[in-house]
VOGU-3710 file (C-alpha; in Angstrom, 3 decimals, decimal comma):
1> msssnempdl> -32,021/64,553/165,895  -32,341/64,317/161,435  -31,323/60,450/160,153  -28,405/62,703/158,940  -26,904/63,212/161,717  -27,025/60,244/163,341  -24,034/58,526/164,572  -22,856/54,586/162,784  -24,443/52,285/164,980  -21,430/50,487/167,318
11> dlparavtds> -22,780/47,314/166,416  -21,865/47,299/162,576  -19,205/45,486/162,758  -20,666/43,076/164,589  -23,251/42,630/162,994  -21,295/42,357/159,020  -19,871/39,487/160,627  -22,592/37,462/161,412  -24,789/38,608/158,950  -24,485/38,404/154,860
21> prtdplleal> -23,343/42,067/153,485  -25,479/40,866/150,505  -28,532/41,068/153,045  -27,189/44,233/155,382  -29,867/46,820/154,332  -27,317/49,949/155,334  -24,437/48,291/153,114  -27,219/48,259/150,348  -28,183/52,287/150,785  -24,301/53,233/150,855
31> vgrpreesrp> -22,477/50,484/147,715  -26,198/49,924/146,397  -27,320/46,449/145,546  -24,457/43,452/145,002  -24,191/42,595/141,114  -26,841/39,366/139,965  -24,015/37,754/137,513  -22,227/35,001/139,896  -18,640/34,048/139,579  -17,179/31,234/139,853
41> haegadavrl> -15,519/30,107/143,316  -12,179/29,187/142,736  -8,330/29,894/144,391  -7,752/33,398/144,630  -11,223/34,045/143,997  -12,412/35,366/147,656  -9,690/37,713/147,144  -10,845/38,938/144,215  -14,420/39,341/145,443  -12,502/41,778/148,573
51> vnlvdsavvn> -10,953/43,806/145,646  -14,675/44,589/143,957  -16,566/44,802/147,203  -14,297/48,171/148,366  -14,121/49,164/144,434  -17,984/49,242/144,428  -18,393/50,910/148,015  -15,376/53,673/146,448  -17,395/54,242/142,878  -20,932/54,943/144,824
61> stpsvifvss> -20,222/56,865/148,015  -21,464/59,754/145,897  -23,146/62,192/147,737  -26,175/61,351/145,594  -26,760/57,902/146,395  -28,265/59,323/149,390  -30,535/62,041/150,058  -31,973/62,830/153,466  -36,118/63,102/153,207  -37,108/66,828/154,580
71> qkskkskkhr> -39,538/69,336/153,703  -38,575/72,316/152,006  -38,616/74,829/154,685  -39,482/78,321/153,238  -36,216/79,808/155,383  -33,330/80,740/153,715  -31,419/76,908/154,543  -27,458/76,439/155,414  -25,425/74,788/153,725  -24,448/71,697/154,409
81> ghrridwvnt> -23,576/69,356/152,313  -19,707/69,944/153,290  -20,612/67,938/156,505  -22,875/65,155/155,081  -20,448/64,413/152,930  -17,810/64,012/155,766  -20,650/61,660/157,578  -21,122/60,059/154,444  -17,574/59,575/153,745  -16,913/58,495/157,018
91> ivgavavvvv> -19,738/55,569/157,167  -18,460/54,213/153,789  -14,670/54,207/154,934  -16,486/51,927/158,012  -18,325/49,993/156,357  -15,491/49,246/153,701  -13,467/47,892/156,948  -16,426/45,530/158,408  -16,381/44,157/154,384  -12,422/43,699/154,428
101> aatavftgvq> -13,155/41,875/157,709  -15,882/39,824/156,818  -13,962/38,554/153,474  -10,383/38,270/155,395  -12,991/35,856/158,014  -14,371/34,362/155,133  -11,128/33,553/153,582  -9,596/32,068/156,549  -11,874/29,690/157,428  -11,845/28,672/153,325
111> vasadpasda> -7,810/28,074/154,243  -8,036/26,866/157,741  -10,126/24,162/156,166  -8,862/23,460/153,314  -6,773/19,926/152,910  -3,153/20,160/151,130  -2,326/16,555/151,930  -5,571/14,987/150,660  -4,635/17,634/147,232  -1,615/16,069/147,008
121> vemlaadeas> -2,744/12,520/147,596  -5,126/12,562/144,354  -2,365/14,393/142,245  -0,034/11,176/143,133  -2,850/8,768/142,589  -3,195/10,921/139,083  0,124/9,888/137,551  0,898/6,213/139,346  -2,448/5,544/136,518  -0,284/6,952/134,111
131> lagaenslaa> 2,469/5,747/135,067  0,844/1,951/135,067  -0,236/2,710/131,206  2,847/3,506/130,309  4,002/0,010/131,536  1,869/-2,152/130,288  2,189/-0,562/127,146  5,738/-0,770/127,159  5,502/-4,605/127,828  2,974/-4,961/124,918
141> ssarleesia> 5,637/-2,648/122,740  8,598/-5,752/123,779  6,564/-8,659/123,665  5,723/-7,699/119,824  9,289/-6,848/118,976  10,642/-10,187/120,622  7,630/-11,961/118,567  8,983/-10,379/115,197  12,564/-11,445/115,986  11,579/-14,764/117,003
151> tgladsalar> 9,078/-14,861/113,570  12,103/-13,595/111,110  14,522/-15,924/112,485  12,383/-19,433/112,021  10,773/-17,933/108,924  14,347/-17,026/106,931  15,808/-20,363/108,197  12,965/-22,114/105,881  13,633/-19,756/103,214  17,727/-20,400/103,422
161> aaldeltata> 17,049/-23,999/103,800  14,673/-23,651/100,423  16,974/-21,668/98,430  19,864/-24,463/99,187  17,877/-26,620/97,481  18,179/-24,440/94,228  22,137/-24,145/94,432  23,952/-26,729/92,070  25,102/-29,605/94,000  27,930/-32,630/93,012
171> eraetadpaa> 24,425/-34,374/92,684  22,464/-31,866/90,511  23,196/-28,694/88,641  21,360/-25,807/90,082  17,929/-24,840/89,330  17,672/-21,080/89,449  19,969/-18,060/88,022  23,016/-18,535/89,937  24,218/-14,868/89,838  20,710/-14,092/91,168
181> laaavqavda> 20,397/-16,805/93,634  23,657/-16,320/95,163  22,641/-12,391/96,018  19,554/-14,011/97,602  21,186/-16,477/99,656  23,667/-13,932/101,027  20,825/-10,935/102,110  19,066/-14,187/104,279  22,742/-14,808/105,709  22,829/-10,858/106,586
191> yrtgleqtvv> 18,908/-10,564/108,084  19,281/-13,229/110,011  22,478/-12,229/111,372  21,310/-8,723/112,130  18,069/-10,152/113,651  20,463/-12,138/116,325  22,063/-9,044/116,754  19,218/-6,740/117,986  19,024/-6,521/121,511  15,304/-5,647/123,270
201> ppapapyerg> 16,050/-3,199/126,089  14,680/-4,187/129,223  11,718/-3,098/131,205  12,491/-0,765/134,214  11,027/-2,518/137,218  7,336/-2,053/137,784  6,460/0,530/139,980  4,945/-0,026/143,580  3,466/2,563/145,554  5,843/2,494/149,505
211> nidedsltsv> 3,968/3,339/152,600  3,424/6,750/152,899  1,424/9,147/155,076  -1,473/10,365/153,237  -2,219/12,655/155,884  1,890/14,231/155,881  2,549/16,658/152,243  5,708/16,203/153,052  5,573/12,154/153,053  2,907/12,489/149,707
221> adaintvqea> 5,593/14,769/148,438  8,228/12,132/148,237  6,185/9,690/146,555  5,052/11,729/143,802  8,806/12,552/143,409  9,426/8,784/142,715  6,934/8,628/140,465  7,891/10,966/138,503  11,844/9,533/138,648  9,868/6,032/137,160
231> staldeasda> 8,513/7,812/134,622  11,673/9,155/133,474  13,542/5,485/133,332  10,675/4,293/131,355  10,522/6,924/128,911  14,070/6,403/128,531  13,236/2,754/128,090  10,842/3,105/125,690  12,601/5,560/123,411  15,647/2,515/123,161
241> lrtartsvda> 12,894/0,020/122,371  11,999/2,304/119,411  15,588/2,545/118,206  15,612/-1,594/117,933  11,894/-1,406/116,715  13,025/0,676/113,976  16,036/-1,692/113,013  14,227/-5,206/113,284  12,094/-2,723/110,426  14,715/-1,550/108,275
251> lntaytgqla> 16,150/-5,238/107,907  12,569/-6,127/106,794  12,573/-3,902/104,450  16,013/-4,702/102,580  15,552/-8,181/103,300  11,992/-8,104/101,436  13,155/-6,507/98,592  16,048/-8,497/97,998  14,558/-11,979/98,517  11,464/-10,083/95,444
261> afassltaya> 14,594/-8,761/93,092  15,370/-12,531/92,934  11,580/-13,816/92,797  11,629/-11,432/90,004  14,479/-13,419/88,400  12,900/-16,789/87,743  10,300/-15,734/85,861  13,541/-14,694/82,702  15,157/-18,429/83,884  12,402/-20,344/83,607
271> taqndaypva> 11,529/-18,863/80,002  15,136/-20,007/79,477  13,938/-23,726/80,833  11,904/-23,526/78,293  14,030/-23,030/75,386  16,656/-25,304/76,740  14,405/-28,628/77,610  12,162/-28,056/74,132  11,286/-31,882/74,009  8,857/-31,884/76,741
281> gqtfrdavtt> 5,830/-31,814/76,988  3,920/-28,583/76,833  2,023/-29,669/80,350  5,540/-29,489/81,859  6,470/-26,400/80,157  3,322/-24,752/81,385  3,869/-26,008/84,923  7,102/-24,095/84,398  6,202/-20,476/83,908  2,751/-20,697/86,172
291> aaaavaatpl> 5,004/-22,392/89,029  7,218/-18,688/88,309  4,659/-16,343/88,594  3,743/-17,835/91,787  7,302/-17,497/93,532  6,984/-13,519/92,156  3,593/-13,388/93,351  4,220/-14,718/96,850  6,813/-13,210/99,419  9,712/-15,198/100,148
301> ngaagtaalt> 10,263/-14,140/104,099  7,615/-16,624/105,190  6,092/-20,501/105,279  4,327/-19,137/101,811  7,202/-18,307/99,820  9,180/-21,551/101,058  6,537/-23,343/99,143  6,834/-21,612/96,350  9,922/-22,056/95,587  9,964/-25,907/96,014
311> tfrdavlalr> 7,272/-26,018/93,430  9,316/-23,907/91,226  12,252/-26,805/91,406  10,160/-29,070/91,205  8,620/-27,942/88,012  12,083/-27,065/86,838  13,635/-30,962/87,760  10,419/-32,346/86,522  10,889/-30,586/83,239  14,656/-31,619/82,912
321> eedlrvrvle> 14,031/-35,542/83,395  10,556/-35,349/80,767  12,977/-33,711/78,241  15,340/-36,414/78,985  12,802/-39,450/78,641  11,297/-37,650/75,363  15,356/-37,349/74,083  16,301/-40,849/74,534  12,573/-42,362/73,825  13,631/-40,532/70,153
331> eqereqsqnn> 16,659/-42,249/69,893  15,635/-45,638/70,601  12,579/-45,254/67,956  15,510/-43,679/65,780  18,148/-46,397/66,269  15,546/-49,146/65,467  14,249/-47,178/62,454  17,109/-47,495/61,153  17,999/-50,701/61,871  14,619/-52,060/60,103
341> qqpvtptptp> 15,481/-49,409/57,434  18,611/-51,681/56,232  18,532/-54,555/53,551  19,435/-58,407/55,394  21,223/-60,421/52,584  20,087/-63,871/52,928  23,086/-66,914/52,992  22,949/-69,266/50,216  22,545/-72,986/50,713  25,385/-75,254/49,110
351> dpgetdpgtt> 24,740/-78,220/46,610  25,700/-81,287/47,585  25,675/-82,722/44,267  28,297/-80,085/43,591  31,917/-79,951/45,164  34,420/-77,705/45,738  37,047/-78,571/42,266  39,595/-77,523/45,303  38,543/-79,510/47,740  38,922/-83,897/47,148
361> dpgtdpgidp> 36,928/-86,389/48,994  37,474/-86,492/52,746  36,926/-89,704/52,613  40,198/-90,929/50,867  43,708/-89,694/51,122  45,188/-88,786/47,708  48,430/-90,448/48,765  47,688/-93,645/49,579  46,546/-96,382/47,973  42,461/-97,240/48,015
371> gvdpvtdpgt> 43,218/-101,179/48,011  45,668/-101,044/50,414  44,889/-100,746/54,133  46,842/-97,981/55,398  47,339/-99,689/58,702  49,651/-102,437/57,724  52,641/-102,602/55,728  51,910/-104,138/51,765  54,879/-105,830/52,104  55,018/-107,556/55,792
381> dpndggglfe> 52,860/-110,082/57,136  50,841/-108,900/59,965  51,461/-112,665/61,644  55,158/-112,735/61,658  54,909/-109,722/64,953  55,550/-106,607/62,440  59,280/-107,423/60,995  60,622/-107,007/64,330  61,989/-110,036/64,958  63,505/-112,573/62,440
391> g> 63,707/-116,252/62,504
//
């Protein structure tokens, strides 16, 4: 019997399972050689290969693919094409069933060898790593915000003390424009109040993996849900922290702007002070101008700004003291000069040979006789007892 009438090999399904379809001669004769193009293996790739194999078998199952070699006979040929097509279709169907069966067996083996719990454990580890990074970032941001608040309170306390030194008291006059100084003091107080009222949101409790059965898909899935819940809580804490950070930044912006406005007012105040105290030397006047420029160039919300304010205050006080000292000295010199310019009238010396006609000799009484002793009565005897007893 010719090869075209041979029955299909009954052992073909068994051979198709054990042998690779790509190396089976009968399959190559029926459906052609497989394409050289390789497909990446991924989920669902086996099903795609199965469809491709079946489609290829159907497309290549035309009668023109298989030729049964026979010599040309001079006898009239019988038309047997229809019967040959039936056999070909039968063989192609059998091969397709074998291919489907082989691919199904391969896919079943692959699915059976897959470990969903292992894949879930890998997913859990990735989620835990992301959560740990987010926890570290939140902790660092919270620490920076707390440090910023503490630094702002400390620096503003210094600025408040420096502004107090510029304020007028019973012992000293002010050393800054009163209106600008009052606005600066109010700005510092408002800034400090805002910082004190800022609350840094607490961070959620750190995530810790509990006891899970890595071989149980349900146990690993529960752990993944726990990580997702922790991530949600962490996101909410991050949003609250971001809101607090925005509030502190707004306080800093307003505060620094108000202090800058006050610093610029000291330039005009320095000019007014130099005009009000012109007697002081140029050195003192230049010191006030330089100190005002230093304050304007230095942020006042820090220790450097506090030092600049103190230097300005000292320069203004030195200018005033020097002006007063010079004025007192000039007044003293002026008085001394006036005293030196007045004429001095000498006191006349009396002439001993001349007497005042309105005066007499102090040694003689004009009512007493110079020849009579003024102690005794000229009409009595000094020896008879003074006339008290008569004989």
